[in-house]
Residue, then its C-alpha position, 0 to 999 in steps of 0.5 A: m162629325d163625332m164629338d164626345a161632349a161640348s166644351p165646358e163653356s158650351c152646350l149641345a142643342v138640337g134643332l128640328m124643323s119641317g116646312t111648307s113642303l111637308d116632306g120630312v123633319d130636318a134635324c141637327v145637333v149644334e154646339i153653341t158657345e157663349p160669347t167672351e164679350p157681352g153683347n156678342p152672339p153665341k158661336l155656332r158649330m154644326v155637329g151633324f144634320f140629316t133629314r128624316p123623311y115622313p113615313e109613306g103616306l103621311r105627306g098626303d095626310l098632312t096636305a089634306l089636314c092643312v086644307s080640311g082636317t077635322v079636330t079629331e085628325l088634328c089631335r091625333y096627328n099632333a101626337l103622331l108628329g110629336r113621336v116622328f119629331a122625337d125619333a128624328a132628334q134621337e136619330v141625329v144625336s145617335g148619328c153623331g156618336l152622342s147620347m141624349d143626356q149630352i143634349s141641353v135643349i131641343g128647339s122644335h118648330g113643329q109642322t105648320v097646318h094653318h097660318l092666319p097672320s091677317p088680323t080678324l075681329l072675333h067676339g070683340y077681339t082682334i086676333s092673328s093666329t097660327l097652328q103648328i103640330g108636333d107636341s113638344s111635350i111628347i118630344a121632351n118625354h121621349c127624348r128626356v130633354t127640355t124642349v122649346g116650341d110654339f115659336r110662331g105663336a110666341d112671335m104673334a103674341v108680341g105683334g109679329q107675323g109668326a113667320p119668317l122665323v129665321p131673321y134672328l140667325d140671319e142677322i148674326i150671319l149677315r153682320s158677321r160677313l159685313e164685318e169680316t169682308g165688307r160685303v153686303g148680303l141677302l139671305l134667301n130661303i126657298g122652301g114652299i114659301s120664299n123669305i128674305s132677310a137683309l141688313t138695311t139702312h134705317r130711314g136714310n141715316d148713316e150708312r153704319d146705322v143698319t137694321l134687319l129686315g125680314f119677310d115672306c116674298g111669296p111662293g117658293n116651291v109650293l106651286i111647282d110641287t103641287l103641279m108636279k104631283k098633280w101632273f107627273d106624280c112627282d113630289f117636286d122638280r128634281d134639280g129643276e130638270m122639268a123646268l129646264t126642258g120648258k120655256t117661260s110663257i111671258e103672258l102667263l108670267d105677267y098674269l101671275m105677277k099681278d098677285e097682290f101679295i107680292f106688293r103688300q108692304p112688310p112685315k108679311s107672311t103667307g103659306r098654303e092657305y093662300y098659295g094652295e091648289a085653289y090659287l092655281d085655278s085661274p092660272l091654269t084656266k089662262m094656260d088652257k086659253l094660251h095652249i101652254a104646255r105643261k113643262d112650260v108651266i113648270a118653267t114659268l112657275s120657276e121663273f115666277t119664284a125668282a121674279v117674286v123675290w126680285k120684285n120684293y127686293q126692288l120695292f122693299i129692300e133696294p130703297h134702304f140697301q147699304r151702298g158703297a160695299a165691297g161687294y153684294d151677295l145673295y145666299v140661297s138656302g132651302g130646297g129651291a137652292k137645288n133647283a137649277a132653273i130657279m137659281r139661273a133665274l135669280e142670277r139673271r135678275f140679280e145682276g151685280f150680285k154674286v148668287s150662290t147657296t149658303k154652302e159658300i158661307g159654311i152652312d148646308p142649305d138644307a140645314k139652315e132652318a133646323l140650325c135656326f131652331a136650335l139656336l132659338g131653343y137655346q136662347t129661350w132656354r137661357g131666358r133671352p128674347t129672340n124677336v127681331p124688331s124691324e122699322c122702315d119707312w112703312g112704319e114700325g113692326t116686329s120681324h119675326s122670331g118667337 
């Protein structure tokens, strides 16, 4: 969509995001308009979006970097991704018929290479840590626009998990849907890792007394992608086609569902450090013993993704979920929204919910996280906090925006 400039009470922001799938940079331009009434969130309008794939070979380099990168490699790729992210910002702005001097702020997530949310005692200090690369100073210099980054680290600094970072945007979306339609929704993002957000009642108080809960559920596409590359030299299971030709192994699924992360209480986050290739060693041994075909393993992992989301919903959301709504919705975004096998599995498990992608509410499923970082960058630029405090029966915590 072309536009000459934002209206006087609004400005334009760019959001940049690359997730666990390591496939490229999602970039968007968003018009953000200040609310007319104090206390209301800004209004958002997507101006343009596209994904800039990583250059040939870079995905493999980054995968290796996440597992065994040296300090020298981290230093170099931090600078390299700064340039790649800057190019993505300039491309999306140009594609909207705009120039960089019309952009007020850029919000960049960067590329996560390591995420260690579990507290560790180190030299007398208890620390949690996370590392994203894609130098924000390089982005700012090449784009000549104020650039905000280090969102995960900022969230950890105030006691959060560092991920997921989308609940701030999710709360705006879910509250708006509740007010407009009376329907209660869940927002599920399935990237490499799956994460979910929900408005829940607070310790059984009045149904109108709601708070946002958001956390990582477990694997999204990461395990499927790993085996698709290993076995078929494909980066992912396009549209779930491989899974749809296979059959779920109940024995393997039951084995996978013993994963302790599924049952860990929120707030919680995870990544390739847990769900990396080594995670699959034991399930693949089980596969060999059960003589399960490769396509059936892909089908089972796709079912596993949906089963993990459902189990997290049952354990941690359903006990606090709002009752008596006009209806219930599950909106899915991320690459998993294109996977027909995963979507069908979600529809079977979330009986009584209308399951659809975020396109149903006017948000491109691929663009949602980039949209979030445009908003987070804007609010930080305005000097406003974007952490979403969450509190439920398991205690107090922070969930989870930088």
